[in-house]
C-alpha positions as CSV (number, residue, x, y, z in Angstrom):
1,M,101.6,49.8,81.9
2,A,102.2,50.3,85.6
3,R,104.3,48.3,87.9
4,I,103.8,47.8,91.7
5,F,105.4,45.7,94.3
6,R,103.1,43.0,95.8
7,S,103.9,44.3,99.4
8,E,102.3,47.7,98.4
9,L,99.2,46.1,96.8
10,E,98.7,44.0,99.9
11,T,99.1,47.1,102.1
12,M,96.4,48.9,100.2
13,A,94.1,45.8,100.5
14,R,94.6,45.6,104.3
15,H,93.7,49.3,104.8
16,Q,90.6,48.9,102.6
17,A,89.5,45.9,104.6
18,S,90.0,47.9,107.8
19,F,87.4,50.4,106.6
20,A,84.9,48.0,105.0
21,Q,81.9,50.4,104.9
22,L,83.7,53.7,104.5
23,E,86.1,55.1,101.9
24,T,89.8,55.1,102.8
25,G,93.0,55.6,100.9
26,G,96.6,56.6,100.7
27,E,99.4,58.0,98.6
28,L,101.5,56.3,95.8
29,F,105.2,57.1,95.6
30,G,107.8,55.8,93.1
31,L,109.5,56.7,89.8
32,W,108.6,57.2,86.1
33,T,110.5,55.1,83.6
34,H,112.1,56.5,80.4
35,A,108.9,55.3,78.6
36,G,106.8,57.4,80.9
37,E,105.4,54.4,82.9
38,P,105.0,54.5,86.7
39,V,106.7,52.1,89.0
40,I,105.1,52.2,92.5
41,F,107.6,51.6,95.3
42,V,105.5,52.7,98.3
43,A,101.8,52.8,99.0
44,T,100.7,54.5,102.2
45,G,97.5,54.2,104.2
46,P,95.5,57.1,105.7
47,G,96.9,59.5,108.2
48,K,95.6,59.6,111.8
49,N,93.4,62.7,111.1
50,A,92.1,61.5,107.7
51,R,88.3,61.7,107.4
52,H,86.4,58.7,106.2
53,H,82.8,58.8,104.9
54,G,80.6,56.5,103.0
55,T,81.2,58.3,99.7
56,S,84.3,60.4,100.3
57,F,87.8,60.3,101.8
58,Y,90.0,63.2,102.8
59,Q,93.6,62.6,103.6
60,D,95.3,64.0,106.6
61,A,97.2,67.1,105.3
62,E,100.0,66.9,107.8
63,F,100.5,63.2,107.2
64,L,100.6,63.9,103.4
65,E,103.3,66.6,103.8
66,A,105.4,64.3,106.0
67,C,105.1,61.5,103.5
68,H,106.3,63.9,100.7
69,H,109.3,64.9,102.8
70,E,110.3,61.3,103.6
71,A,109.7,60.0,100.0
72,H,111.7,62.8,98.4
73,G,114.6,62.1,100.8
74,H,114.8,58.7,99.2
75,G,114.6,60.0,95.6
76,L,111.0,59.1,95.1
77,V,108.3,61.2,93.6
78,H,104.6,61.5,94.3
79,L,102.9,59.4,91.5
80,G,99.3,59.8,92.7
81,A,96.9,58.2,95.2
82,W,94.6,55.3,95.8
83,H,91.2,55.1,97.6
84,S,88.4,52.7,98.1
85,H,84.9,52.6,96.7
86,H,84.2,49.6,99.1
87,H,80.7,48.3,98.3
88,I,79.5,51.3,96.2
89,G,79.8,49.3,93.0
90,L,81.8,52.1,91.1
91,A,84.9,50.6,89.7
92,Q,86.1,53.7,87.8
93,P,87.2,57.1,89.2
94,S,84.2,59.4,89.8
95,G,83.9,62.9,88.4
96,G,85.1,64.3,91.7
97,D,88.2,61.9,91.7
98,L,89.1,63.2,88.2
99,A,88.7,66.8,89.2
100,T,91.1,66.3,92.2
101,A,93.7,64.6,89.9
102,R,93.4,67.4,87.3
103,D,93.8,70.1,90.0
104,A,97.0,68.4,91.2
105,L,98.4,68.2,87.7
106,R,97.7,71.9,87.1
107,S,99.2,72.9,90.5
108,Y,102.4,70.9,90.3
109,G,103.1,70.3,86.6
110,W,103.3,66.5,87.0
111,P,103.5,64.4,83.8
112,G,100.6,62.3,85.0
113,F,98.5,61.3,88.0
114,V,98.2,57.6,88.9
115,M,94.9,56.6,90.5
116,A,93.9,53.2,91.9
117,I,90.4,52.4,92.9
118,G,89.6,49.5,95.3
119,N,86.3,47.6,95.4
120,F,84.9,44.5,97.1
121,P,83.9,42.5,94.0
122,R,81.7,40.1,95.9
123,H,79.7,40.0,99.1
124,G,81.8,40.3,102.2
125,E,85.3,41.7,102.5
126,D,87.5,38.6,101.8
127,M,88.7,39.9,98.4
128,V,89.7,43.4,97.2
129,E,89.9,44.2,93.5
130,F,92.0,47.2,92.3
131,G,91.8,49.0,89.0
132,F,94.6,51.4,88.0
133,Y,94.2,54.6,85.9
134,L,96.4,57.3,84.6
135,V,95.3,60.9,84.1
136,D,97.5,62.6,81.5
137,G,99.3,65.7,82.6
138,K,98.9,67.5,79.3
139,T,95.4,66.6,78.2
140,G,93.7,65.7,81.5
141,E,92.3,62.6,79.8
142,C,91.9,59.3,81.8
143,R,92.8,55.8,80.6
144,D,93.0,52.4,82.1
145,L,96.4,51.0,83.1
146,K,97.5,47.4,82.8
147,V,99.5,46.4,85.9
148,D,102.5,44.2,86.3
149,V,102.9,43.0,89.9
150,I,106.5,42.6,91.1
151,D,106.2,39.5,93.3
152,R,108.2,40.6,96.3
153,A,108.5,43.3,99.0
154,G,109.2,46.8,97.8
155,A,112.8,48.1,98.1
156,F,111.6,51.1,100.1
157,R,109.1,49.3,102.3
158,R,111.2,50.0,105.4
159,F,111.6,53.7,104.9
160,R,110.2,55.6,107.9
161,L,106.7,56.6,107.1
162,P,105.2,59.2,109.5
163,P,102.7,57.7,112.0
164,G,99.3,57.0,110.3
165,T,96.3,54.9,110.9
166,A,97.3,51.3,111.4
167,D,95.4,48.7,109.5
168,R,93.6,46.1,111.5
169,G,95.6,43.1,110.3
170,I,92.9,41.8,108.0
171,A,94.6,40.3,104.9
172,P,92.1,39.8,102.1
173,L,92.8,38.2,98.8
174,V,93.9,40.8,96.1
175,A,92.9,40.9,92.5
176,L,93.6,43.3,89.7
177,R,90.8,44.6,87.4
178,E,91.8,44.1,83.8
179,P,91.5,47.2,81.5
180,R,88.0,47.2,79.9
181,P,87.8,46.1,76.2
182,G,87.8,49.1,74.0
183,M,88.9,51.5,76.8
184,A,92.6,51.3,76.4
185,R,92.6,54.6,74.5
186,A,92.4,57.9,76.4
187,T,88.8,58.9,77.0
188,P,87.9,62.5,77.9
189,M,85.6,62.8,80.9
190,P,82.6,65.1,81.1
191,E,83.1,68.6,82.5
192,H,80.2,68.4,84.8
193,L,79.2,65.7,87.3
194,P,76.1,63.7,86.4
195,W,73.1,64.4,88.6
196,Y,73.4,61.1,90.4
197,M,77.0,62.0,91.6
198,D,76.0,65.3,93.1
199,G,75.8,65.9,96.9
200,S,72.9,64.4,98.7
201,T,71.7,62.5,95.6
202,K,75.0,60.7,95.6
203,K,74.5,59.6,99.2
204,R,71.0,58.4,98.4
205,I,72.3,56.4,95.4
206,V,75.0,54.8,97.5
207,R,72.4,53.8,100.1
208,D,70.2,52.4,97.4
209,T,73.1,50.4,96.0
210,L,73.9,48.8,99.4
211,R,70.2,48.0,100.0
212,L,69.9,46.4,96.6
213,Q,72.9,44.2,97.3
214,S,71.3,43.0,100.5
215,L,68.4,41.6,98.5
216,S,70.6,38.6,97.6
217,A,69.3,37.2,100.9
218,D,65.9,37.0,99.2
219,G,67.3,35.4,96.1
220,I,67.3,38.6,94.1
221,E,70.3,39.8,92.0
222,A,70.0,43.6,91.7
223,T,72.3,46.2,90.3
224,L,72.3,49.9,89.7
225,R,74.3,51.2,86.7
226,P,74.6,54.4,84.7
227,D,73.2,54.6,81.2
228,G,73.8,58.0,79.7
229,D,71.9,60.6,81.9
230,V,69.8,58.0,83.7
231,L,70.4,55.1,86.1
232,L,69.1,51.6,85.3
233,C,68.1,49.2,88.1
234,D,68.2,45.6,86.8
235,A,66.8,42.9,89.1
236,R,66.2,39.2,88.6
237,R,64.7,36.5,90.7
238,Q,64.7,33.1,89.0
239,D,62.7,33.8,85.8
240,R,61.2,37.1,87.0
241,R,63.0,40.1,85.6
242,V,62.5,43.8,86.5
243,Q,64.1,46.9,85.1
244,L,63.6,50.4,86.5
245,M,64.9,53.8,85.3
246,L,65.9,56.6,87.6
247,K,65.9,60.1,86.1
248,R,67.1,63.5,87.1
249,G,65.1,64.7,90.1
250,Y,65.1,61.2,91.8
251,P,63.9,60.4,94.5
252,Q,61.3,63.2,94.2
253,V,60.7,62.0,90.7
254,P,59.5,58.4,90.9
255,P,61.3,55.5,89.1
256,T,59.9,54.5,85.8
257,L,59.1,50.8,85.3
258,L,60.5,49.6,82.0
259,K,60.1,45.8,82.4
260,P,57.5,44.4,82.8
261,R,55.1,47.2,81.8
262,L,52.5,47.4,84.6
263,Q,50.4,50.1,86.2
264,P,52.1,53.2,87.5
265,L,54.2,52.6,90.6
266,A,53.3,53.8,94.1
267,W,56.1,56.0,95.2
268,S,56.4,58.5,98.1
269,G,59.3,60.8,97.1
270,E,62.1,61.0,99.6
271,E,60.4,58.3,101.8
272,G,60.3,55.9,98.9
273,D,62.6,52.9,99.1
274,L,64.1,51.4,95.9
275,A,65.0,48.0,97.4
276,T,61.5,47.5,98.9
277,L,60.0,48.4,95.5
278,V,62.2,45.9,93.7
279,L,61.4,43.2,96.3
280,G,57.7,43.7,95.7
281,L,58.1,43.7,91.9
282,C,60.2,40.5,92.0
283,A,57.6,38.6,94.0
284,P,56.2,35.6,92.2
285,M,53.0,36.3,90.3
286,P,49.9,34.7,91.9
287,E,48.1,32.0,90.0
288,I,45.0,33.3,88.2
289,P,42.0,31.3,89.2
290,S,40.0,29.8,86.3
291,D,36.4,30.8,85.8
292,P,34.5,28.1,83.9
293,T,32.1,30.7,82.5
294,Q,34.9,32.8,81.0
295,P,37.5,31.9,78.4
296,A,41.0,31.6,79.7
297,V,43.2,34.7,79.5
298,P,46.9,34.4,79.2
299,R,48.9,35.7,82.1
300,A,50.8,38.1,79.8
301,I,47.6,40.0,79.1
302,H,46.8,40.3,82.8
303,E,50.2,41.8,83.3
304,Q,49.8,44.3,80.4
305,R,46.4,45.4,81.6
306,G,47.5,45.5,85.3
307,T,44.4,43.5,86.2
308,Q,44.2,41.9,89.6
309,P,43.1,38.2,89.8
């Protein structure tokens, strides 16, 4: 269980809404209870010299040091950090996020590292959803945290934070992501990043995810989700369903079509566009004209054989 003042949760949401297409973040300061539970009194935003990118955020080092000094002067400790995954669709900490937390635990001997991840759970930026996690200081394992919101301004809200990047005054609704069923226990994370979270491939996956979300304008619901060592792309348009599998080596290695089973896909490596491919696959099937000299063939057989009407 973690506790946070509503003023700090709203501060985090405003900063995320101010960088709707980029990652942003800040620091979490507070105290640990006798039961080892974190109470978050202050959440900062980014420093003026923080670096914001589509799939990464780097805090301003001087701002971080000044925040430490101010917080410690009020008897608070550094509990962890928060950052946004905006429209990426990744609600949990990434492998890189966990590596950062574990490095901090090893360097400073903290009992744990609190991490909050913010997402936009629906199209637009009118709502921010936060999930909270705790990385254990002894084992390095990560688990979900249930959060209790203290419905008032934090007692330290007025302490003098060093100048940072001001939010733009956008005040979205705030929601808390409930811990996932079956994930309350500590779960060790893999030692190595999966291929789709590495370097340029990660940037490509983020781009594909945003492009897939834009297909909603064409009446297509499309998602990209991990499944072991592969990514599955699920798309639906009315009664038309499509599933593609992305394997290590993507985009040089073309996607594999799992549903429906048709002829091999036309794909051009780095130049291939997943959203365009999905759009074509979700197009309504043309009617098969009848030939009075031939017996009728069910459409399913045409699909299986890849025949063209």
